[in-house]
C-alpha positions in Angstrom: 4.0 -28.3 22.4 5.3 -26.2 19.8 1.9 -25.9 17.1 2.1 -27.4 13.9 2.5 -24.0 11.7 2.0 -25.7 8.0 -2.0 -25.1 9.8 -1.7 -21.1 9.5 -2.3 -19.2 7.0 -1.8 -15.3 7.1 -3.9 -13.7 4.8 -5.4 -10.5 3.6 -8.0 -9.5 0.9 -7.1 -6.7 -1.5 -9.0 -5.4 -4.2 -10.1 -2.4 -6.2 -13.0 0.4 -4.5 -16.5 -1.6 -4.3 -15.1 -5.3 -5.6 -16.2 -7.1 -2.5 -13.3 -7.5 -0.3 -15.1 -6.5 2.6 -17.9 -9.0 2.2 -16.0 -11.8 1.0 -14.3 -11.3 4.2 -18.0 -11.2 6.6 -18.6 -14.6 4.4 -15.2 -16.2 5.8 -16.5 -15.3 9.0 -19.9 -16.5 8.8 -18.9 -19.6 7.8 -15.6 -20.4 9.4 -17.7 -20.0 12.9 -16.2 -16.8 13.6 -19.7 -14.4 13.7 -23.8 -16.3 13.7 -24.5 -13.5 11.8 -23.3 -12.1 8.3 -22.4 -8.6 8.3 -23.5 -6.3 5.6 -21.1 -3.9 4.0 -24.5 -1.7 2.5 -26.3 -1.6 5.7 -23.1 -0.6 7.8 -23.1 -4.0 10.3 -20.0 -5.1 8.9 -17.4 -6.4 11.6 -14.5 -6.2 9.9 -16.0 -2.0 9.1 -16.2 -1.2 12.5 -15.2 2.4 12.7 -18.5 4.5 12.5 -16.8 6.2 9.4 -17.0 3.3 7.7 -19.6 2.2 8.5 -21.4 5.7 7.4 -19.4 5.8 4.0 -19.7 1.7 3.0 -16.0 2.0 2.8 -13.0 0.4 5.0 -10.1 3.2 5.4 -7.9 0.1 7.7 -7.6 -2.9 7.7 -9.1 -4.8 10.5 -7.5 -8.1 11.8 -9.2 -11.3 12.4 -8.5 -15.1 13.5 -10.6 -17.4 12.6 -10.4 -21.7 11.2 -11.2 -23.7 8.9 -11.6 -27.4 8.7 -8.5 -27.8 10.7 -6.6 -24.5 9.3 -6.2 -21.3 11.4 -6.1 -18.0 9.4 -4.8 -14.5 10.3 -7.4 -12.4 7.7 -7.0 -9.1 7.1 -9.4 -7.1 5.0 -7.3 -3.8 3.0 -9.0 -0.9 2.0 -9.2 -0.4 -1.9 -9.4 3.7 -1.8 -5.9 4.2 -3.7 -5.8 7.3 -0.8 -6.0 4.9 2.3 -2.8 2.9 0.3 -0.5 2.5 3.1 -2.9 0.1 5.0 -2.5 -2.1 2.0 1.1 -1.7 2.0 2.0 -2.8 5.6 -1.0 -5.3 5.2 1.0 -6.7 2.9 4.5 -6.5 4.0 3.4 -9.3 6.9 0.8 -11.4 4.9 2.2 -14.6 3.4 -0.8 -14.7 0.9 -3.5 -12.8 -0.5 -6.7 -13.4 -2.7 -7.7 -10.5 -4.9 -10.9 -9.8 -5.7 -12.3 -9.0 -8.6 -15.5 -7.7 -10.4 -17.0 -10.0 -12.4 -18.3 -7.4 -15.2 -15.3 -5.0 -14.7 -12.0 -7.3 -14.6 -8.4 -5.5 -13.8 -9.0 -1.6 -12.5 -6.9 0.8 -11.5 -6.8 0.4 -8.5 -6.7 -3.3 -8.6 -3.6 -3.0 -11.0 -1.6 -0.8 -7.5 -2.6 -3.3 -4.9 -1.4 -5.9 -7.2 2.2 -4.1 -7.7 2.1 -3.9 -3.6 1.9 -7.5 -3.7 4.5 -8.5 -6.1 6.9 -5.3 -4.2 6.5 -8.0 -1.4 6.4 -10.7 -3.7 3.1 -12.7 -1.7 1.2 -15.3 -3.3 -2.3 -14.7 -5.3 -5.3 -16.8 -5.5 -7.8 -15.0 -8.0 -11.5 -14.3 -6.6 -13.3 -13.3 -9.6 -16.6 -11.4 -7.4 -20.2 -10.7 -8.7 -20.7 -13.4 -11.0 -24.4 -12.3 -10.5 -24.0 -9.1 -11.9 -25.1 -7.5 -15.1 -21.7 -7.8 -17.7 -20.5 -10.3 -15.5 -18.1 -12.1 -17.8 -15.7 -14.7 -16.1 -13.7 -14.9 -20.1 -13.2 -11.0 -19.9 -12.3 -11.2 -16.1 -9.1 -14.1 -16.6 -7.7 -12.2 -19.4 -7.5 -9.1 -18.1 -5.5 -10.2 -15.3 -3.2 -12.1 -17.5 -3.0 -9.6 -20.3 -3.2 -5.8 -18.0 -1.4 -7.7 -14.7 0.7 -10.2 -16.8 -0.1 -12.9 -14.3 0.0 -16.8 -15.2 -3.8 -16.9 -14.1 -4.8 -19.9 -14.2 -8.8 -20.9 -14.2 -9.2 -23.9 -11.4 -12.8 -23.6 -11.9 -15.5 -22.0 -14.2 -19.0 -20.4 -13.4 -21.8 -21.9 -14.3 -24.4 -19.1 -16.4 -23.7 -15.4 -15.1 -26.2 -12.8 -14.9 -29.3 -13.4 -13.1 -28.5 -17.6 -14.3 -25.3 -17.7 -12.8 -26.1 -21.2 -10.4 -22.8 -22.4 -9.4 -18.8 -23.5 -10.2 -17.1 -26.4 -12.0 -14.2 -27.9 -10.1 -12.0 -28.3 -13.5 -9.6 -30.5 -11.4 -12.3 -32.9 -10.0 -14.7 -32.3 -13.1 -17.8 -31.5 -10.2 -20.2 -29.0 -9.9 -21.4 -27.5 -6.9 -25.0 -26.0 -7.3 -25.9 -23.2 -4.5 -29.6 -23.2 -3.6 -30.7 -20.7 -1.7 -31.2 -20.4 1.9 -32.4 -17.5 4.5 -28.8 -17.9 6.1 -26.8 -18.4 3.3 -26.2 -20.4 -0.4 -26.2 -24.6 0.4 -23.9 -26.3 -1.7 -24.9 -29.4 -3.7 -22.1 -31.3 -5.6 -23.6 -32.7 -9.1 -22.7 -34.0 -12.3 -21.0 -31.8 -15.0 -24.5 -31.0 -16.6 -23.9 -31.9 -20.4 -24.3 -28.8 -22.7 -21.4 -27.5 -20.5 -19.1 -30.2 -20.8 -17.3 -29.3 -24.0 -16.3 -25.9 -22.3 -15.5 -27.6 -19.2 -13.3 -29.9 -21.0 -11.3 -27.2 -22.8 -10.8 -25.2 -19.6 -9.8 -28.2 -18.1 -7.2 -28.5 -20.9 -5.4 -25.0 -20.3 -5.4 -25.6 -17.2 -3.9 -29.3 -17.3 -1.4 -27.9 -20.0 -0.1 -24.8 -17.2 0.4 -27.6 -14.5 2.0 -29.9 -17.1 4.4 -26.6 -18.5 5.7 -26.1 -15.1 6.7 -30.3 -14.4 8.7 -32.5 -16.2 6.7 -35.5 -15.0 3.6 -34.3 -15.7 5.0 -33.1 -18.9 5.9 -36.5 -20.1 2.3 -37.7 -19.4 0.2 -34.9 -20.9 2.7 -35.6 -23.7 1.5 -39.1 -23.6 -2.3 -38.8 -23.7 -2.4 -40.1 -19.8 -4.4 -39.1 -17.6 -2.8 -36.4 -15.0 -3.4 -37.7 -11.1 -5.5 -35.4 -9.5 -3.0 -35.0 -6.0 -0.2 -34.4 -8.6 -1.6 -31.4 -10.3 -2.7 -30.2 -6.9 0.5 -30.7 -5.2 2.7 -28.7 -8.4 -0.5 -25.6 -8.4 0.8 -25.1 -4.5 4.0 -25.1 -5.3 3.9 -22.6 -8.1 1.5 -20.5 -6.6 3.8 -20.1 -2.7 7.1 -19.5 -5.8 4.5 -16.6 -7.0 4.8 -18.1 -10.6 1.1 -19.2 -11.0 -2.7 -17.5 -9.4 -5.7 -19.6 -9.3 -8.6 -18.1 -10.0 -12.2 -18.9 -8.4 -15.8 -17.4 -8.6 -18.8 -16.6 -6.9 -20.6 -14.0 -5.8 -19.6 -13.4 -2.3 -23.2 -11.4 -1.6 -25.1 -14.1 -2.7 -23.0 -16.7 -0.3 -21.5 -18.6 -4.2 -18.0 -20.2 -4.3 -16.9 -18.6 -0.1 -16.0 -21.8 1.1 -14.7 -23.0 -2.1 -12.8 -20.2 -1.8 -11.8 -20.4 1.4 -10.3 -24.7 0.5 -8.1 -23.3 -2.2 -7.0 -20.7 0.6 -6.1 -23.9 2.8 -4.9 -25.9 -0.5 -2.6 -23.6 -2.3 -1.3 -20.2 -0.3 1.5 -20.7 1.9 1.9 -21.2 5.9 4.9 -19.3 7.4 7.4 -22.6 7.3 6.6 -22.2 3.5 8.1 -18.9 3.1 11.9 -18.2 3.5 12.2 -15.3 5.4 14.5 -12.2 4.3 17.7 -12.1 6.4 18.0 -9.6 9.1 20.4 -7.0 9.2 23.3 -6.9 11.9 21.9 -2.7 13.3 26.0 -2.4 13.6 27.0 -3.6 10.3 23.8 -3.5 7.6 25.9 -5.4 5.2 25.8 -8.4 7.6 22.4 -10.2 7.0 21.5 -12.9 9.3 19.4 -15.8 7.9 16.0 -16.3 10.1 13.7 -19.0 10.8 10.3 -19.3 11.7 11.6 -21.3 14.5 9.4 -20.4 18.1 12.7 -21.2 19.9 15.0 -18.9 18.6 15.6 -15.6 19.7 12.9 -12.9 18.9 12.6 -10.6 15.6 8.8 -9.3 15.0 7.6 -5.9 13.3 5.5 -3.8 14.2 3.7 -2.9 11.0 0.4 -1.6 12.3 -0.4 1.7 15.5 -4.4 2.4 16.0 -4.9 5.0 18.8 -7.4 4.2 21.4 -8.5 5.6 24.9 -7.2 2.9 26.6 -3.6 4.2 25.3 -1.8 3.3 21.8 -2.4 -0.6 20.3 0.3 -1.7 18.2 -0.4 -4.9 15.3 3.0 -6.8 15.4 3.9 -10.1 13.3 6.2 -12.3 14.7 8.7 -13.9 12.7 10.8 -15.9 14.6 11.5 -16.8 18.1 8.8 -15.8 21.3 6.9 -12.8 22.1 4.9 -13.2 25.8 2.7 -11.1 27.6 5.1 -8.7 30.5 8.6 -8.9 28.6 11.4 -6.0 27.6 12.5 -6.4 24.3 14.7 -4.3 21.8 13.3 -1.9 19.1 16.4 -2.3 17.3 15.6 0.2 14.5 15.4 3.0 17.5 17.8 1.4 19.3 15.7 1.8 22.6 14.2 -0.6 25.1 10.5 -1.1 25.4 7.8 -2.9 27.7 5.3 -5.5 26.6 2.6 -5.1 29.0 -0.2 -7.0 27.4 -1.0 -9.3 24.4 -3.7 -9.4 22.3 -4.9 -11.6 19.8 -7.6 -9.4 17.6 -11.0 -10.0 16.5 -11.7 -6.9 13.9 -11.4 -4.2 17.6 -12.8 -6.8 20.0 -9.5 -8.2 22.1 -8.8 -11.3 23.5 -6.2 -11.5 25.7 -3.3 -14.3 25.2 0.4 -15.4 27.3 2.4 -15.6 24.2 2.9 -15.5 20.7 5.1 -17.6 18.6 6.7 -17.5 14.9 4.3 -17.2 12.4 1.5 -15.0 14.6 -0.2 -11.7 13.6 -0.6 -10.1 17.4 -1.9 -7.0 18.7 0.1 -5.3 22.3 0.2 -1.8 24.1 2.8 -1.1 26.4 5.1 0.3 23.8 5.8 4.6 23.5 9.0 5.1 21.3 7.8 2.6 18.1 6.9 3.6 15.3 5.0 1.7 11.8 7.3 -0.5 10.5 9.8 -0.8 13.6 11.8 -4.2 14.7 11.0 -5.4 17.5 13.8 -8.3 18.8 15.7 -10.1 21.6 17.8 -7.2 23.4 20.9 -9.9 24.3 21.1 -10.8 19.7 19.9 -7.3 18.9 18.9 -7.5 14.8 17.1 -5.4 12.5 14.5 -5.6 9.3 14.1 -3.7 5.9 11.7 -1.0 6.6 8.7 0.3 4.9 8.5 2.9 2.2 5.4 4.8 1.8 4.3 7.2 -0.4 4.6 11.2 -0.3 1.2 12.8 0.5 -0.1 15.0 -2.4 -2.6 17.3 -0.7 -2.0 19.3 1.8 -4.8 22.4 3.7 -4.5 24.2 7.0 -6.2 23.3 10.2 -6.8 24.9 13.4 -9.4 24.5 16.7 -12.0 26.4 16.3 -11.9 27.2 19.9 -8.3 28.7 21.0 -8.2 26.6 24.4 -7.8 23.2 22.6 -4.8 24.1 20.4 -3.2 22.1 22.6 -5.1 18.9 22.4 -5.1 19.4 18.4 -1.9 19.2 18.3 -1.9 16.1 20.3 -4.1 14.8 18.2 -2.2 15.5 15.1 0.3 13.3 17.1 -1.8 10.3 17.8 -3.1 10.1 14.0 0.2 10.8 12.7 1.6 7.7 14.4 -1.8 5.7 12.5 -0.4 6.9 8.9 2.7 6.9 8.0 1.3 9.4 5.1 0.0 12.1 7.0 2.4 14.6 7.5 1.8 18.0 9.9 4.3 20.7 9.8 4.1 24.3 11.2 3.8 27.8 8.8 6.4 30.1 10.5 5.3 32.6 8.0 1.6 32.3 8.4 1.7 31.4 11.7 -0.5 27.9 10.1 -0.8 24.2 11.4 -0.5 22.5 7.7 -2.0 18.7 7.6 -0.8 16.7 4.1 -2.3 13.5 2.7 -3.0 11.2 0.0 -6.6 12.4 -0.9 -9.5 14.8 -0.6 -10.9 11.9 0.9 -7.7 11.1 3.1 -7.7 14.7 4.5 -11.6 14.8 4.9 -12.0 11.4 7.6 -9.2 12.7 9.5 -11.0 15.7 10.3 -14.3 13.6 10.5 -12.2 11.4 13.3 -10.5 14.8 15.2 -13.8 16.2 15.5 -15.6 12.9 16.2 -13.6 10.3 18.0 -11.7 13.1 20.1 -13.9 15.4 20.5 -12.1 18.6 18.6 -13.7 21.5 17.0 -11.7 22.5 14.0 -11.7 24.7 10.8 -10.0 23.6 7.8 -8.4 25.8 4.7 -9.5 24.4 1.2 -7.1 21.5 -0.4 -3.8 23.3 -1.9 -1.3 20.9 -3.7 2.2 20.0 -2.9 4.1 21.2 -5.4 7.6 20.3 -5.9 10.5 22.4 -7.4 13.7 21.4 -9.8 16.3 22.8 -11.8 16.9 22.8 -15.3 20.6 23.2 -15.9 24.0 22.7 -14.5 25.5 25.3 -12.4 29.1 26.1 -10.5 28.7 28.1 -6.9 31.5 29.1 -5.2 30.5 30.5 -1.3 32.4 31.1 1.2 31.1 31.2 5.5 33.2 33.3 7.8 31.7 35.3 11.2 34.9 37.1 13.1 33.8 38.2 16.4 36.5 37.9 18.8 37.7 34.9 20.0 37.3 31.6 17.6 35.1 32.6 14.4 33.5 30.3 11.9 35.1 29.4 8.4 34.1 27.0 5.5 34.4 27.1 1.8 32.8 25.1 -1.0 33.1 24.9 -4.3 30.1 22.6 -5.8 28.6 22.3 -9.1 24.7 21.5 -9.0 23.1 19.7 -12.0 19.2 18.5 -12.9 18.9 13.9 -13.2 16.5 12.7 -15.1 14.8 9.6 -15.3 15.0 7.8 -19.1 11.4 8.8 -20.2 13.1 13.1 -19.7 10.2 12.9 -16.0 12.6 15.0 -13.1 14.2 12.0 -10.9 12.2 12.1 -7.4 16.5 11.9 -6.1 19.2 13.8 -4.3 22.6 12.6 -4.9 25.6 14.1 -3.2 29.5 12.6 -4.3 32.7 14.5 -2.7 35.3 14.8 -5.7 37.4 16.9 -3.4 41.5 15.6 -3.6 44.2 16.6 -1.7 42.5 17.1 1.8 41.5 21.1 0.9 38.3 19.7 2.8 38.9 17.1 5.5 37.0 14.2 5.7 35.2 15.0 7.9 33.4 18.5 7.0 31.5 17.0 4.0 28.7 15.2 5.3 27.9 18.7 7.2 28.3 20.1 3.3 25.3 17.9 2.1 24.1 18.3 5.2 23.6 21.7 4.4 23.0 20.9 1.0 19.9 19.2 1.6 19.0 21.3 4.2 18.6 24.2 1.5 17.2 22.1 -1.2 13.6 21.3 1.2 12.8 24.9 0.7 13.3 25.9 -2.2 14.0 29.3 -4.1 10.0 30.0 -6.1 8.1 29.4 -3.4 9.5 27.4 -0.5 8.4 23.7 -2.1 11.2 20.6 -1.7 13.5 20.5 -4.7 14.1 16.8 -6.5 16.2 15.8 -9.4 19.6 17.4 -8.0 22.9 16.2 -8.2 25.3 17.9 -6.7 28.9 17.2 -6.8 31.4 19.0 -4.2 34.5 20.4 -6.3 37.2 22.7 -4.1 37.0 24.8 -0.8 39.3 25.2 2.3 39.5 25.1 5.6 40.8 27.1 9.0 43.0 24.6 11.2 40.9 26.5 14.1 38.0 28.4 12.9 36.6 25.3 10.4 34.0 23.7 12.3 31.0 21.2 10.8 28.9 24.0 11.7 31.1 26.5 9.2 30.6 24.4 6.4 27.2 23.0 6.7 26.2 26.6 6.2 28.4 27.2 3.5 27.0 23.9 2.1 23.3 25.6 2.6 24.6 29.2 1.0 26.2 27.4 -2.1 22.8 25.5 -2.6 20.5 28.9 -2.3 22.7 30.4 -4.8 23.6 27.6 -6.8 19.6 27.1 -7.7 18.8 30.4 -8.1 21.5 30.0 -11.5 19.7 27.0 -12.3 16.6 27.8 -13.7 13.8 26.0 -11.4 10.6 25.4 -12.8 7.9 24.3 -10.6 6.5 20.4 -10.8 2.9 19.5 -10.1 1.7 16.3 -9.1 0.2 14.3 -12.1 -2.6 11.8 -10.9 -3.4 8.3 -13.3 -7.4 7.8 -13.9 -9.8 5.3 -14.9 -13.2 7.0 -15.4 -15.8 4.9 -15.6 -19.0 6.4 -17.9 -21.9 5.5 -19.9 -20.5 5.6 -23.9 -23.5 8.2 -24.0 -21.5 10.4 -22.3 -18.3 9.7 -23.4 -17.8 12.8 -26.1 -18.2 15.3 -23.2 -16.9 13.5 -20.6 -13.4 13.3 -23.3 -13.4 17.0 -23.8 -13.7 17.5 -20.1 -10.0 16.3 -19.4 -8.6 17.7 -22.0 -10.3 20.7 -20.7 -8.4 20.5 -17.2 -4.6 19.8 -19.3 -5.6 15.9 -19.1 -4.3 13.4 -21.9 -6.9 10.0 -22.7 -4.2 7.6 -22.9 -6.7 4.5 -23.6 -10.2 4.0 -24.2 -12.2 0.7 -24.1 -15.8 -0.3 -24.5 -17.5 -2.5 -21.7 -21.2 -3.8 -22.2 -22.7 -0.6 -21.7 -20.0 1.5 -20.7 -16.8 3.4 -21.8 -13.7 2.6 -19.9 -10.8 5.6 -20.1 -7.7 5.2 -18.9 -6.3 9.4 -18.2 -3.9 11.3 -16.6 -4.3 14.7 -15.5 -3.0 17.4 -12.9 -4.4 16.5 -9.6 -4.7 20.6 -9.6 -7.2 20.2 -12.2 -9.4 17.6 -10.0 -10.2 18.8 -7.6 -15.0 18.5 -6.7 -14.7 16.2 -10.1 -17.0 13.5 -8.8 -19.4 15.8 -9.0 -18.5 17.6 -12.2 -19.0 13.8 -13.3 -21.9 13.0 -11.7 -23.4 16.2 -13.3 -22.0 15.2 -16.6 -23.6 11.4 -16.3 -26.4 11.9 -14.4 -24.9 9.8 -11.6 -24.0 7.0 -13.2 -20.0 7.8 -14.2 -17.8 6.8 -11.9 -13.9 7.3 -11.3 -10.7 6.1 -9.6 -7.7 7.8 -9.6 -4.4 7.2 -8.1 -0.6 9.2 -8.0 1.7 9.1 -11.0 4.3 11.2 -12.0 5.3 14.6 -11.0 5.9 17.2 -14.6 6.4 20.7 -15.3 4.0 23.0 -15.0 3.0 25.6 -17.8 5.1 28.9 -17.6 1.7 30.7 -18.0 -0.2 28.7 -14.8 3.2 28.3 -13.1 2.8 32.6 -12.8 -0.2 32.6 -11.5 0.8 29.8 -8.6 3.6 31.5 -7.7 1.6 35.2 -7.9 -0.4 33.7 -5.1 
C-alpha cells in the first residue's frame, strides 16, 4: 500500500549565526519523541551538532538530517549552518527541501546572514515560516522583528500569534486565528503549556494584530474579501486554508514567537509546520531534461511507480566509505539496485540505504518519491548529480556554488604523509563544493581555497583530527582576479614545421571588458564567432574558444584568473593539410595572452559585506577603523544600547578583524561578513601586491 505523502514534510531550519537554529531543532526532536533528553548547543550535547568541532565551538558546520513525527505527520528535518563560510551547506539543503523555518533573534530582527539564507530560499522558491526566537532576551521587540522581516526581506510577514510579554516577562503567546492564549509554566523537562482566555489588558492589542492578519488573508481570496468588507466573521477553517495556500505559493510567511531555550513556542511552531508548509505533493516539481537534448523538458510527478529520478545533494566522508544524501523526486530507490548517474553518464551501485538521525543510521530497504535518505556504494557521484532509472535517463538542473575568496598553502609535517594528505584533500573536496585544491607548479606547494578563515581552519582541524595527518599551513591569501580595461584587436599565428605534417592556426580576435549596469566588472566570459566565408572552418571555432578561455585562467599580471571579457573571433586562415584543433587552440591562447598585455589589465579584489554590532559608546572608533581599512559604512541603525553598522571593506584588510573588534569594544562587539563583489585595487596597493 502506497504511503500518504500528504502527511510528510521535508523542512529545514535556517538563520543567521546564533539565532538559535540548533536549539529549535533539539526541541523539535525532544517533543516529537525522537530524543528522550534535550541537547544543548552551549553544553556541546546537541544531537544535530555531532562533529567534535561543532561541539567545541558551539556552532553548526554541516547540515544534519533526521526523521521525526508530530501528530501523525512525518518530517525529514535538516538543521543548516548560520555562518557564511558554510553557505554551500545551506544552498544544497534548500535545493531539496519543500519548506523551511527561518529563525530570527527577537532583539536583532533580520541580520546580515538572515538576508543571505532568505535569498537562497527564494532562489529555490522554498515556502517559509518565520520563528522569532529569544523573546525572553533583553531587548526583545516583536513589532521591530516583524517589521524588519517585511522591510529588509520584502516578505509578506503575517503574524499568526503575538507574544504575551517580553524579556523576563515573556509568559506565552496569543493565537490570533483562534483568539486564545497559551501560557507556559516552567517544568524540569521543558515548559508546560496551558490554554486560557486572552487577558483583558492585551485584548485591544490582540484585536489590532488579528485585524491586520485578517486583512492580509482577505486580500488573497475573493470570498473572504467579500465577507471582510461586509463586516462578517471570517470562518477559521477558511482562514487556515488560505494561509496554507498562500504560504505554499510563497506569497505569505506566517510568523510565530517563542523562546526555544525555555521550551516556549516550539510545539505551536510544529503545529504551524504541519498546517502551513507543503508536503511533497503540494509543490510542483521542476521538469527534468533529456541528457542528449537539454531543450526537451520532461515533467516529473511525485509518484513511486514512475521511473526513478533523484538528486545527490550532500556527501560526507566516513571511515566505512562515503555517505551520499539523496532526495527522491520520482519513483523508488531500492537497496541493492543499479542506477544511472545521468549527469556524468556513469552506472552506479546503491548497496545500502539508511534513514538518518544526525550521525546515527537505520537500514531501510527502499526510499519512495518524496523521501530523503542516505546511501553507500556510489563511486563517481558528486554534489548535485542526478540518479535515475538506467532505462529512462533524465537529468535535473545542477547546483551552483560561490567561488572561494581565500587561499593558503598546506603541506604534511612528515613527507611520508604526502599521499595520505592528497587522499584527505580529495575526500574533503568531494564533500564540500566550495573547497578547492590545486598544485602550484612554480612553488611546489599545494594550495587550498575556501569561503573564509574559519572555513579553512575547520578543514585543517578535520585533516588533523579525523584523518590523523599533521599538517603545516601558510598565511591566508586573498583570491584576487584580473580584468582588462580597454578593447584590443590581436592577430596571432601558430606555425610549426618539423618534417612531415606541420601545425598551422591563424586567428584575429578582439577582446573587450564586460561591465555590469552598476559599472562593476562582470564575472562572465563571452565568446562569439563573427567568421564569414569559411576562412576558418566551423569545426575549429570551439578549439579557438578553448584556447582563449585556457589563457584567461592565468592572467598576465600575477597569474590570477581573468573575468569580464568578451571575445570575438573576427578573421584568420587555415591550411588544408596542416591545420588541426590543437593548432587553433594554441593560436587562440597565444592571441589571448598578447591581447591581454595590451588591454591595460588591472587587479580585482574581493569586497566583503559586513554587519557590525557594537555598543553605542564604541561607534566612533569602530567606524574610523573600518574607514582606515579602505571600507565604506553604508548604513547605521540604533537598536537599544547597540549600534548596527552595515559596511563594505576589502577582504585583504579584514584578516584578524575579530580580535581587533573585541579589543576595541571590550569583547562586546560582534560582526558577520559575506562576499559581496569584486572591485579594482587602487594602483599604489596593486603595485605592492604584485611586488610580492
